[in-house]
Short mmCIF file of the C-alpha atoms (twelve columns), coordinates in Angstrom:
data_MODEL
# 
_entry.id   MODEL 
# 
loop_
_atom_site.group_PDB 
_atom_site.id 
_atom_site.type_symbol 
_atom_site.label_atom_id 
_atom_site.label_alt_id 
_atom_site.label_comp_id 
_atom_site.label_asym_id 
_atom_site.label_seq_id 
_atom_site.Cartn_x 
_atom_site.Cartn_y 
_atom_site.Cartn_z 
_atom_site.pdbx_PDB_model_num 
ATOM 1  C CA . UNK A 1  0.000   0.000   0.000   1 
ATOM 2  C CA . UNK A 2  2.783   2.555   0.692   1 
ATOM 3  C CA . UNK A 3  4.199   2.114   -2.817  1 
ATOM 4  C CA . UNK A 4  0.738   2.481   -4.307  1 
ATOM 5  C CA . UNK A 5  0.032   5.646   -2.308  1 
ATOM 6  C CA . UNK A 6  3.400   7.053   -3.375  1 
ATOM 7  C CA . UNK A 7  2.484   6.472   -7.021  1 
ATOM 8  C CA . UNK A 8  -0.697  8.492   -6.434  1 
ATOM 9  C CA . UNK A 9  1.247   11.323  -4.832  1 
ATOM 10 C CA . UNK A 10 0.041   10.848  -1.264  1 
ATOM 11 C CA . UNK A 11 2.032   12.459  1.532   1 
ATOM 12 C CA . UNK A 12 3.018   10.464  4.666   1 
ATOM 13 C CA . UNK A 13 0.091   11.681  6.776   1 
ATOM 14 C CA . UNK A 14 -2.286  10.862  3.933   1 
ATOM 15 C CA . UNK A 15 -0.946  7.312   3.904   1 
ATOM 16 C CA . UNK A 16 -1.971  7.076   7.551   1 
ATOM 17 C CA . UNK A 17 -5.495  8.164   6.662   1 
ATOM 18 C CA . UNK A 18 -5.699  5.408   4.041   1 
ATOM 19 C CA . UNK A 19 -4.960  2.796   6.701   1 
ATOM 20 C CA . UNK A 20 -7.250  4.529   9.208   1 
ATOM 21 C CA . UNK A 21 -10.179 4.526   6.759   1 
ATOM 22 C CA . UNK A 22 -10.065 0.737   6.609   1 
ATOM 23 C CA . UNK A 23 -9.666  0.322   10.368  1 
ATOM 24 C CA . UNK A 24 -12.524 2.686   11.167  1 
ATOM 25 C CA . UNK A 25 -14.985 0.971   8.854   1 
ATOM 26 C CA . UNK A 26 -14.026 -2.465  10.192  1 
ATOM 27 C CA . UNK A 27 -14.528 -1.324  13.787  1 
ATOM 28 C CA . UNK A 28 -18.056 0.004   13.321  1 
ATOM 29 C CA . UNK A 29 -20.334 -2.216  15.399  1 
ATOM 30 C CA . UNK A 30 -23.603 -1.605  13.473  1 
ATOM 31 C CA . UNK A 31 -22.225 -3.511  10.492  1 
ATOM 32 C CA . UNK A 32 -22.535 -6.899  12.196  1 
ATOM 33 C CA . UNK A 33 -26.042 -6.143  13.391  1 
ATOM 34 C CA . UNK A 34 -27.115 -5.085  9.887   1 
ATOM 35 C CA . UNK A 35 -25.691 -8.289  8.422   1 
ATOM 36 C CA . UNK A 36 -27.576 -10.275 11.043  1 
ATOM 37 C CA . UNK A 37 -30.855 -8.546  10.206  1 
ATOM 38 C CA . UNK A 38 -30.256 -8.952  6.476   1 
ATOM 39 C CA . UNK A 39 -29.493 -12.638 7.016   1 
ATOM 40 C CA . UNK A 40 -32.814 -13.101 8.804   1 
ATOM 41 C CA . UNK A 41 -34.692 -11.331 6.048   1 
ATOM 42 C CA . UNK A 42 -32.983 -12.513 2.838   1 
ATOM 43 C CA . UNK A 43 -31.290 -15.721 3.921   1 
ATOM 44 C CA . UNK A 44 -27.782 -16.592 4.936   1 
ATOM 45 C CA . UNK A 45 -26.618 -17.595 1.465   1 
ATOM 46 C CA . UNK A 46 -27.457 -14.234 -0.133  1 
ATOM 47 C CA . UNK A 47 -25.763 -12.302 2.658   1 
ATOM 48 C CA . UNK A 48 -22.616 -14.458 2.490   1 
ATOM 49 C CA . UNK A 49 -22.366 -13.942 -1.260  1 
ATOM 50 C CA . UNK A 50 -22.840 -10.188 -0.855  1 
ATOM 51 C CA . UNK A 51 -20.247 -10.148 1.938   1 
ATOM 52 C CA . UNK A 52 -17.754 -11.826 -0.402  1 
ATOM 53 C CA . UNK A 53 -18.538 -9.704  -3.464  1 
ATOM 54 C CA . UNK A 54 -18.371 -6.366  -1.615  1 
ATOM 55 C CA . UNK A 55 -14.698 -6.567  -0.644  1 
ATOM 56 C CA . UNK A 56 -13.816 -7.987  -4.072  1 
ATOM 57 C CA . UNK A 57 -15.270 -4.882  -5.692  1 
ATOM 58 C CA . UNK A 58 -13.379 -2.709  -3.203  1 
ATOM 59 C CA . UNK A 59 -10.098 -4.451  -3.996  1 
ATOM 60 C CA . UNK A 60 -10.684 -4.050  -7.724  1 
ATOM 61 C CA . UNK A 61 -11.453 -0.352  -7.330  1 
ATOM 62 C CA . UNK A 62 -8.338  0.147   -5.204  1 
ATOM 63 C CA . UNK A 63 -6.251  -1.650  -7.827  1 
ATOM 64 C CA . UNK A 64 -7.448  0.756   -10.511 1 
ATOM 65 C CA . UNK A 65 -7.772  3.914   -8.411  1 
ATOM 66 C CA . UNK A 66 -6.654  7.064   -10.153 1 
ATOM 67 C CA . UNK A 67 -6.306  9.419   -7.192  1 
ATOM 68 C CA . UNK A 68 -5.724  9.507   -3.468  1 
ATOM 69 C CA . UNK A 69 -9.420  10.110  -2.779  1 
ATOM 70 C CA . UNK A 70 -10.588 7.190   -4.893  1 
ATOM 71 C CA . UNK A 71 -8.157  4.990   -2.965  1 
ATOM 72 C CA . UNK A 72 -9.699  6.088   0.343   1 
ATOM 73 C CA . UNK A 73 -13.201 5.397   -0.984  1 
ATOM 74 C CA . UNK A 74 -12.113 1.963   -2.148  1 
ATOM 75 C CA . UNK A 75 -10.623 1.156   1.264   1 
ATOM 76 C CA . UNK A 76 -13.958 1.887   2.969   1 
ATOM 77 C CA . UNK A 77 -15.539 -1.311  1.775   1 
# 
């Protein structure tokens, strides 16, 4: 990730915000509760597929990001 951020012209403190964006979104507790409610409503299989496809899309967007801001958006899967 540091090499990738350097290619996009990110400064050192901006690199920290890229890592923080991922950590903050992973630490949000409502996400698990929403997945639980969605699993009850739509079924476990649909939610598991969506939970696998979501990060895959985020990784693809981060691989082809064109700016620092698009990289941050991609990291907030």
